[in-house]
C-alpha angles and dihedrals in degrees: 000000000000116000114225117227122238111267093222089052091050093056092035095233134133119257090249094049114141126236094262092054092048091049092048093050092048089052090056094047094046092048092049097047101030110141092234088061095042108040115187091001107135094186092053089046090055093048091048092054092042092053092048091053091049091049093047090057101039096046091055114078095209097045091045092051092050091047093049091053103036107013123214092335090060092053091049087058091058093054095252110150104165122236129327096210148321093300092060091050096047090045092053098040102027094122091049093052091050094045093048106041113341099260110142135210100282094260094305112140117233087227088078117119113275129198117246122251122270115243134211126215122186111213125190116204138175122266094246093048088054090049098050104020129246141206115232140167123236131184117229125193110212147144110269133181114281106242093196091070097017090242097302096110090226124118108255110273093027133086145196124288122220113246108251093208101055095019091232098311094110089220142069117223126209133168122244117173111303093344136082105221116207121193133180115273107254092210100057097017092238098307095108088216138058132213110230092183111032119205109261093216097057099017091238097305096108091227137078131199110252139167115233131189111228127189113225120197107204113200123224115268102033118147138191108299095028112138126211119198118213106193117229094358092114126089121315117262125249125250091008095314120150120269122257126243132262118231115201111202114203124223115184119209113230117255122233093227110018127063122192131226109176105303093337124089127210128205135173124221121194115215131175113262089236090061089049090051099047099027130244145182122250138180116240125197114235134177087262099046134279122332131191118243123192114217109203124217115277096024110171129223115277092015111156128221127189136218104199118223096007097107132090120319114248116254087223088071103251136084134359134242125244135262117235121201118202116196121223118197113233114214114204115241099191119047131180118230091255092050091048091048092051092048092050089051089049091049091052091052090048090049092052090046091051093047091051091052091051093051092051090047094053094040089053091053092048 
């Protein structure tokens, strides 16, 4: 099994490097290992592809966040598989190559199908919905295929015209030393084609901005920061390309009574100190309803009790955490004369009891 190298190591940048630094380092790597500069060099070809894959991940906020948290395995879960070859790289980064050093896209027309952009939606849900799961509907604003022109950008009944300057290539090629320099065709701006009669609905873009209702099934056990991937619910692709994905980022509202630690939940119950001293039975709220808890005699402040298996369900699909109950002693602030008299009597008895213990202790030592 081949071990994948760290993307930050590949581009030789720190993990907190900003976008400009990452772009600059990729420029250096791409210039050094560009196939036009290293013909028939398999090692350089590998480095060139490797650098492109690293840049594709680290330049994208969503992909970079997933990679930082879960590494290569996390990206595999999103469907990211890198680039198939030079054409994919030049198609994705054609503008960058031209801006940096004039290398074009290896003859690949910019009219090729392109995948739509991934989208992010931040969703706030209640604590109990996060614990047990819920199905909800969200509204996403995104670019979708124009159905008036079927995504072509041309007014119905019309079609593209081939650019007479580049003859549909989208680029003009000229020789310079050992290199073949390809630049974007100034006439068609790299498209290779022009639209003489743009679609009035989308103004020739092939896409329109729409709002779409999407059903999100939130599994039991999610927490703040959990990400749900909805395949092909991102923006529509260009030139017939596939749509991107929608990533729903979960934010869980705090609960007034329960606090969460992993799959366990914590709660605090105030009880009178008299009940702690003589023992009692109380009812405790849980995620599954009320449960009875026996408080033994002599229970101390901050003592913790546990209800096994009454915590948060595991996202992995099996088992639940526990619920821990911490007792807080409640000191009365308003006493009747009789209550105060009884407490003073109790305090005197405790004082005599304590004095007697001290005497026995010291006598024993003597």
